[in-house]
N, C-alpha and C positions, 0 to 999 in steps of 0.2 A: 504494500499499500504506499503510495507516494503522499507525503504530507508536507505542508508548509506551515511552520510554526511562526506566529507573529503576534503582535499586540492586538487585542480585540478592538473593534470600532463599534460605534453605536448600533450599526446594522447587525452586529453579531449578538446583541443583548438577548433577544427572544430565544434564539437557538441555544445560547449558553445557559440561560435560566431553565429551559426545557431539559437540557442535558443534565443539569444538577438535579432536577426533579427525577429524571429517569434513573439516576444513579443513587437515589435515596440519600442525597447529601443535604437536603433542606430540612431544618428543624422548624417546629411550629413557631418558635420565638425569633427566627431570623427571616427577614424579607430579602430574598435573593436579588430582586431588582434593585433595591437600595444598596445591597452589598456590591453588586456589579458597578453601579454608578459611583459609589464612594471610592472604590478601588481605582476606577478609571480617572477620577478628579484629583486624586492625591499625588504629590510628587514622590512619595515613598511607597507607592503600590501600583499594581497593574493587574490586568487579566490577560493572560496569554491563551491563544487558541491554536489548535492544529486543524488546518483545513485540508480536506481531501481534494482529489482532482475534479470532483463535481462541485466544489465550492461549499460543501457541507462541513459543519463543525463536527470533528471526530473526537476531540478532546479539549480539555481546558484546565487551567490552574489559576487561582488567584494567589498573587505573591506580594509580599510587603515586608517592610523592615522598620525597626525602631532606632536605627543608627548603630546598633550592636549586633542583633540577632535578626535573622530573616524568618519568615513564617510562610507556610504553604497552607492554602485553604481550597476547598472545592476541587481537589484533584479528581478529574473525571475522564473516563474513556467511554465513548459510545458503547452501550452493551453489545452491539453487533461487531464491534472492533476490538473487543477484549482479547487478550493473549496475542496481540499483533504489535506490541511495543509502544502503543499510543501513551499509556500511563508513564512508561519509562521516559519517553520523549518529553512529556510535560514536566516531569520532575527535573530532567536535565535542563530544560529551557529556563525553568524557574531558578535553578541553581546558577546558571550562567548570568541571568538577569541580576541576581544578588551579587555575584562575584564582580560584575562590571561596576557595582556601586560600593565596592570595598567591604562587603559584608562577608565574614568568614565562617559563620555558623548558621545552620538552618534547623528549624524546629517545625514540628507539626503535632497536632492533637488528633487522636483517634477516639471517637465516641465509643462508649461501652457497647452501643448497639451495632457497631461496625467492625468488630475485632477481626473479621475475616480478611481484612486488608493488611493486618500486621505483618504477615509473612511476605507480602509484596514489598513493603517498605524495608523489611530486614534484608531482603535479597538485593535492594538497592544500597545497602550500607548503613541504614538507620539502625539505631539501637534503642531499646526501651530504656528511658532514663528515669530512675527512681526519684520522683518528685511528689510533693504534695501541692496540688493545685487548689487554690482557694478562690472563691468568687462570691460576689454579692450583687444582687439586682439593685441598681442605683435608683430605681423608681420608688423603692421602699424606704421608709425612714426607721431609724433605730438609734 
C-alpha cells in the first residue's frame, strides 16, 4: 500500500474523526472535532494523516509536546488497513515531528479498555512505565 504522510488540513477533519470513531478511540468526555481543531491551531501540536493512492485517510496520529516531552494521541489505522504498517508509519511520523522540534522523549497513554494495543507499542520500542497518574476534573470544585 502506497501512503503519503502529511499534516492534516481542514478537509481531512471529517474523515479523521470518523477514523477515530471506527477505531474506538473516542471517549464520551472528549470532543474529537474540538481535539482535531485544537491540535491544528496550536504551535506545539498537529494531526498527521496517512493518505492512500485513492486520497482516503488510512491512518492518523495527533502529536504534541510541552517543551520537554512529546505525546501521541488518537493513533489510528483504518480497520481494513491493519497489519499493513500504517500504525507503525504514524508513530514514526509523529516521532520525526517531535525530533524536528528538539523533543527527545515521547509518551502515550493506553486506556484500560484498550490494552490489546500494548503489544503493538512494545513491538515499536515503547515500555510500560510504572507511574501513578492522577487527575481531577476542573469543572468540579473542592
